[in-house]
N, C-alpha and C positions, 0 to 999 in steps of 0.2 A: 485735699479738695473737698472732702465730706464736710469739714467744719464750715467751709464757705457756703456750701449748699444749704446746710441747716441754718446758718446764720442769716442768710438772705431771706429765708421763709419766716424768720423771727422779727424782722425790722417792721415796726408799726407803720400802718398806712400805705404800704406798697402794694400788697395783694399779688395774686398769681399772674395776672395779665401783665402788669407793669414790671414784675420781677423778670418775666420772660423777655420782655422788651429790652430791659437793661442788659441781660446776658447777651442778647443778639447784637446790640449796638456796641457793647464793650468788648465783645469777642470771647467771653468766657466768664464764669461766675467769680473767679478770683479777681479778674480785672475790674469787676464792678466796684470792689472795695478799694482799689488803687487809683481809679480814674479821677481826674481833677473835677472839682465842682463846676467850673466853667463849661467843661465838655459835657457833664451830665445834664446841665440845663438846656443844652442844645438838642437833646433827644426828644423827638416828638411824643407828646402825651405825658412827659415827665416834668412836673411843676416844681416850684421852689420848695414847697412843703415836703414833697417826697424826697427831694435832694437833701434837705436839712435832716430828715429822719435817717437817711443813709449815712450822712457825714457824722452825725452826732450820736450814733448808736452805741450801745454797750451790751451787745448780744452774744459775744464770743464765750463768756463764762457759761451761759445757759447752753450754748451749742456743745461745748466740751462735756458738760454734764450728760447731755443726751447721747453723745458718742459713747460715753461709759455705759449707759443703759443698753444701747444697741449691742455693744461688745459682750456685755455680761450675759444677756439673754439671747444671743445669736439672732438678733432681728435683722431681716433683710431690708435694704433701703434702696429706693429708686428715685433718682433725680429725673426730671421730665426729659432729659436728653439721653438717659441711659437706655441701653438695648433692651433690658428686661421690663421697662415701663410699659403698661398696657397700651397697645398701638391704637385701640379704638378710642381710649380715653385721651390719648395724645391729640386726637383730631378735634377735640373740644377746646374752644378758645380759653375757657376759664378752668381748665383742668388743674389739679393740684401741682404745685412746684415740686413737692416731695411726697413720697408715699412710704409707709412703714408696714412690713409684712412679716407675719409669723405663720409659716405653713410650708407645704411640700408640693403644691400644684402651681404650674405656670399660669401667668395672667393673660396669655395670648392663645387660648385654646381655639380650635376651629369653630366650634359652636358655643355661644354663651347667651344665656337668658337671665334676666332679672325678674324676680317675682316679688310683688308688693301687695299689700292689702291691710285690712283693718286689724287692730290689735284684739278685737272682740269677735273672732271668727265663729261662725256657726258650723254645725255639722256638715251642712251643704258646702260651705266654702272649704272646709278641711278636706272633704272627699274629692271635690273638683281639683284642688291643688295637688293632692297625691296622684290622682289619675293622670293629670297633665304631665307631671314630671316623670311618672313611671312610663307613660306612653312615649316619652322622648329618650328614654334610657338607652335605646339601641343606637342612638347617635353619639353617645358618650359626651353629652353636653356638660358644660360647667354651669352650675346654678348659683346665682348671686342673690343675696337678700341682706336684711339689716339686723338680724338677730333679735328683733323685737318680739313681744308676745304676739300670739295670733298667727296670721298667715305667714309671717316671716319664719317663725319657729317651725310650722308645718312644712314649709318649703325646704328648710335645711334638713329636717328629719327625713322627709320623703327622698331627698337626693341621697342621703347616706344609706337609707334602707334599700335604694335601687342600685347601690354600688357606684353612684356618681360622686364626683368631687363637688364641693360647695364652698363658697367663700362668703364670710360675713363681713360687711363693711360697717365699721364702728364710728360712733360719734364722739369718741374719747380716745385716750391713750391706750397702749397695749399693756399697761401695768394694772388694768382693772377690767371687769366685765360688767356690763349693764344690759339688761337686768340681772341681778345676782342669781335668780333662779335658773338662768340659762348657762351658768358656769359649767356644769357637766356637759351640756350640748356643745359649748365652745371647745371643750377638751376633745370631743370627737371630731369637731370640724378641723382642728389643727392637724389631726392625724389623717384626715381624708379631704384636705382642701387647705383653708387658711383663714386668718384673720387680717384684715386690711384696714388701714386708717391713714389719714393725713395729719392727725393730731399727735403731738409729742407726749411722752409719758408725763403723768401727773395732771393731764387734761381731764377735767370732769365731764360727765355727760350732760352738759348745759343745753338748755332748750335751743339756743341759736345754732348749736353745732349740727343739728339734724338736717336742716335744709341744705347745709354744705355737704353732709354725708350723702344726701339724696342725689346730688349731681354726679357723684361717683357711681352710684347704683345705676343711674340712667346712662351714663356715658361709657361704661366699661363693657356693656352688653350689645349684642346684635338687636335684641328685642326685649320689650318689657311687657310682662303679663300682670294685669290688675285683677285681683280676685277678691271681691267684696270690699267696698269702699263707700264710706258716707259721702255726702255732698261736699264736705270739706275734709282736709286732712293731709297727712304726709304722702299717702299713696297717690293722690291727685297731683300734688306738687311734683312728685317724681315723674308722673306721666306728662305733665306740661314741659318739664325740663327735657324729657326724652323726645318730645315732638320738636322742641327747639334745636335739638341735636340731629334731627332727621333720622331718629331711630324708629323702628316699627313698634307700635303700641297695640297690644291686644287687651280686651276687657271681656270678662265672663258676665253674661247677662244674668239678671235676677228678676224676681217678681216685682211688678209695679207696686210702688208704695212701701217696699221693704227698705228699712232704714239702711241696711248694709249693701243695698243694690243700687241706691240712688246715684252714687258717683260713677259706677260702671255703666249704668244705663245711660247716663248723661253723656259720657265720653263717646259711647256708640252713637247716640242720637245726633251729636254735633260733629260727627265724622272725625273725632280726634283719636279714635281707637277702632280697630277691626273687631267684630264679634268673633269670639272663639268658644267652641263647645267641646273640642277634643284636641288631642295632640296632633291628630291628622290634619286639622285646620291649620295649625302652626306650620307643620312640615310643608304643606302645600303652598301657603302664602309666602313662606320664606324660601321656597324652592330647595328645602332640605331633604326631600324624599326622592330626589333624582340623583343617580350615581354620576358624578362628573366625568368619570372615564367613559361612560356610554355616549356622552355628548362630544367627546373629543374627536376632532377631525383634522389630523395633522396635515393632510393634503390640501385642505381648503385654501391655505395661504398661497399655494403654488399658482393659483389662477387669479390672484388679486395682486395688482401693482400697488405696493405700499409707498407712501410719501416718506421723506426723511424723518418727519416727526413721528409718523406711525411706526417706522422701523425702530426708532429709539425706544418707544413705549413697549413694543413687542419684545425687544431684546431685554429690556429691564424686567418684564414680567416673567420671561423664561428664567432669568437669573434668580429672582426672588420668590417666584410662585404667585404671590399676590402682593399688592401695594396699595396704600391709600393715596389720595390726591397730593398731600404734602410730600410724601416720600417720592412720588413720580416726578414732581417738580424738581426736587433736589437731584435725582438721579439722571433725568433727561435734560436738565437745564433749560426746559421750555417754559416760556411765560404762561401764566394760568389760562389766558384766552386761547392760545394755540393748543395747549394741552387738552382743554375741554373740547375743542373742535375735533381734534384728532381722535380722542377717545369716543366721541359720538359716532364718527365714521366707522371706527373699528367695531363698535356695538352693532351698527347697521349691517356690517359685513359678517357678523357672527363670529368675530375673532376674539373679542373680549366680552366679559360679562361684568356688569356692576353688581356687587354684592352689598348686603346691608352695611351701613356706615360708610358708604362711598368708597368701598374697597374694591379694586378691580383684579380679575384674574383672567388668564387665557382659557378659552374653550378648546 
């Protein structure tokens, strides 16, 4: 099965969205490679060029080579349908088909934040980054960043120093580290978190890889914190992607006219990010400083007559603890419009709560 999963990600011109569409219509990843051309052409959104790429491919030798690398270095791999695949990232339409991971921390922690910012961090930015992460340490958060110079490096080091797990999302394969100076830091991260990428071994840190890397940084977390950013750059790209994913975005304000505060100040001014000055701000806005057990009211449901749809949702959430929209659709077999209406009623009644990333849980 793994060889077909890797092979599908290698076929030129298909992309993550169409690859998932093919798997859904064909009934499985292996079936994609055995389906007849005539049937493939009937799949919505799949054109003749895509089908020709699929039919005329020669990707299995490269897929076999990657499997050898995975086995040799004990790399964990996640297909987008696998249980261990990041649930928050799975909610993003363009999430990677495959992920490769070297580390010991799960990718579905209760609280996850991504930290991004300039590569030329000032002392102010470094101090704020450390203080924010240290202030969130009591929650046991998982810290995500990109292993770049500057704020990324400070975020990883601050998490490690605070006893937190941290994951570095890479823009290249797991057979190399970029930048080279962060190789010792990457070694620490593997022992107290992990290295995550969608790129196969032998993939170089090419310029075009990093916007793709940024969508993982944005989608895998509950919230993104921008600490020092110019008016253009990767940090702002990540913030824009996070907004498109309906993630909470926070920005640390800076002095007017400061080169490395222009991006943050503009995000705040245009209502694309919430102003944050301390960890307490993040806890309050994310509702992370309230003990869920204190809010639980088991008898509240006894006085409320639930509809069939609402009972299905409540039963599913009791079983799984919390679930995203897609998972609830599958488990309850409700069409999206009825599911949305029932969830809204349950929120009004104080029975369920919508968490960051459109994840729901019982109160």
